[in-house]
N, C-alpha and C positions, 0 to 999 in steps of 0.2 A: 503494500498499501503508499508506505515511504518512498519507498523508486517510485513506482505510480507519477505519484507529489511533483515529485525531483526534477522527469522529463519532461509532466505539461508544464513547468514553469520553465523552463529551457526554450519549453517552443509554440511556448506562448498562451492568452489566454483560448476556451474552448468556446466555439458559442456557435451549442449543437453541432453539426458537424464541422461550423465552419474552424481551421483556427487560426485567433488575431495578432500579430505578430506586436512584440514591444513597436511601440515607437519611438523612436532614432533621443529624443528628449526624454523620455523614460531611461531607457535606453542609460543615455548620456548622463543621469540620475541614480547612481543605481555607484553602490561600490564600486572604487576600481582593482583589479588582480591584484592583486601580492604578486610578485611577479615583475620582475623592474624589464625583465624584456620583453611580458606581452607586451602587444596595440594598445592601446586604447582610444576611443573617440579625438579626450582631451590631442592626445602624444599626433596623431592626425591631423587634429584643425593647424593645430603648430604649424608644424611642418605645412601644410598647404599655405599656412597668412604665410609661411618665411618666404617658399617660389615664386606665388605674385607678385610678395612685392621690390625679390629679389632683379623677378624676371616675367612679371608681367602672367598678365590673366589666363593666354593661350596657352603660358607654361605647361599649368600646375592640371596635367592628365595624371592616373590612377597607377599608370609605368613610370611618371616624375617617380609619384608621391612616393612607391613600394621603394623606390633605389637612396630615395632621401634617407628617409628609414630605415634604408636595414633590409625588406623583405621581402620573399619570393609577390610580383608581382599581385598573383589574388590574394592573396594578404589583406590586401586593405577593404578587400569586398565580403568579406566576413564582417563586417564593423560597418561597411555603408554601401545603399543600394548599386554610387555611382555619384553621379557628378552632384546628381539635384541637390547631395544628399550632403554632398565634401564643401560647393557653397550652400549651403544654409549652418553648419558646425564652424562656415572661412568670418562667415559674417557675423554667427553670434559671438564668435570669440572677440568681435575685436568690438563688437561694439557695446561689450561691458565695461569699455573707459567710461559710459558716457551713464554720468551720475549729476542728479540734480541740482544745486545750488543748497548752500543749506540758507543764506540767505535770502530767498527767496522770497518774494511774500504778494504778490497776486502771475495774475498766467500770460501776463509779459514777459516778467521777467523767470520763471521756467522756459517758454516757448522761445524768446529771446540766447536766453541760453546755450539748451543744448542743436542752438540752430548754428552759433559759433562750434557749441562741440563739435554737433556734425562735420561742418565742413574742411572742421583740424582734420580727424581723425577722416573723412574720403580724401585730404590734402595726403595725410602721410601711406597711406593707401588709395592710389587715385583705380584697383580694383576696382573698391562698393562701388563704385557705376554702371559697370555687369548687370549688377547681382540687381533684379528686377525691386521694386520698392514696396511690392505681396504679398517677399518673402519671409516665412510665417517663421520665427524665435522664439523662446523665451526671451534674451536682452531683447532683443529687438521690440519685440510683446513690451519688458516691463517699462523701454520707454518710450514711448507712444503711449502707455500707463500711464505713465506722471503727467504726461502734456496734456491727457482729458478728463483725469478728474482734477488737472488744473481751472479746464474749462466748462467744468461743472459743476463746479462749486459756484460762479459767478449767475444759476440756474438757467441754461441754452435746453433746448429742448434738442434731444440727441443725433436727430439730422446736421443741423446749423454748429454742432458739438464738435460734428463727424471731417461738417467737411474745412472748416475750420486749421481744424487739423490736418488738413492736407493739403489745402492752401499752403500753411506757412510750410510743410515740407516737400513740397513737391519747390519748390523758391529753393529754396534749398539746395533740395537736389541738382535742378536745376543749375543752376547758375553755375551752383560751385563746377559741376562737370563738365561747362565751358568754357572758365576755367581750366581743368586741368587737359582740358583739351589744344588747347591754345600751348602749356608751355607744350607738350610733346610734339605740336607743331614745329614752335620755336627749338624742339631737342633733336628733331630732326630735319634741321635744316642749320644747323648749327649757327643758331642766335643768342645770345646774351644776352635776357632783359628783350625791356620794346622797342627803349630808339636803334640798337642795328633791328630786327623786325621793323620796326617804320623805314631806314635804310634801302632796307631789304626790294621792300617794299612802293616804296616810291614811288616810278616808274609809273606805276598802275594807278598809285594816286593823283601821283600832279595829274595823271593824260584823263579824270575822273574831273578831276573840278574847278578841269581847264575849260570844262564842256556848261559851267552852271545850272548843272541842274540840280546841286546837294550847298545850294549855302548855308543850314541847320547848317551840313554835315561838316562846310567849310568852316564856320566860325566855330566847330568846336578842336575843328586842328588847330585853330588862331590860337583861342585864347583856351584852353585848357590848360587843369595843372597837377591835374590830379591820372591820367591815365595812366598810368600805371601800379599807381595803391589800390592789387585788390579787394584788400582789405573794409579799406574805403568804404568798396561805392561792391560791394556784399550789407554791409550795416547800417550807409542810408537805405539803397531794395529791400532788405527785410524790415528798416523803420518802416520804411512805408506800407509794408504790407500786412504790417502786427497796422504801423494805423490807422487801413481802410480796414482792417475789420473790429479794432477797437468805435469804432465810426456806426460801424454798417450793425453790429450790434447791441450798440450800444452799452459795452464792458470799460 
């Protein structure tokens, strides 16, 4: 009888004739094996994050992961079903770094803090922009929960609460991903920052401005003092989004 229960625990929970396997997150929260040589979801996630940080998202394959971990290619498949599980583990691990500020006093402080932290996290791990926003992981859900709870405290209806949260989240990811794409474009061409980029693109820009069709853009080119201040631009845009939410919802 004891042996039967043990076998059932290993295989998963039985629902009639169907066996329901433990979820990825249920397995992650189980106590780790004592053996130092054994693989674990934590070790797999850490190795995958290192590969993505150093070599890019495309380098994260099960074979490359196995090589880094020093195991046979099929060994990792005993822990993760494939690329989707692997991405989920990676995003969950890095998302643990996001924390609500102790001094936060309201919904705006909470969303503002998470927005700034998320931008920094994405800049440190550019591959995060390749992960769908809908990717569900415990850490990502915890981050969303804290922001939704802050909005819920304003007595918003459920739809407005979620729409406000998603609006800020979309701005953060869209703006930061554009910054990452620009940075990668500059690196591919060997341009060290905005000045060299503008110098390289000067022939095209000079022609376009000479047509007289873009006077507002031409004024920006002549007068703007913060062309390369991405942090300022991000925070300015974020404040605009938060101001809009505050005015629209009266919070």
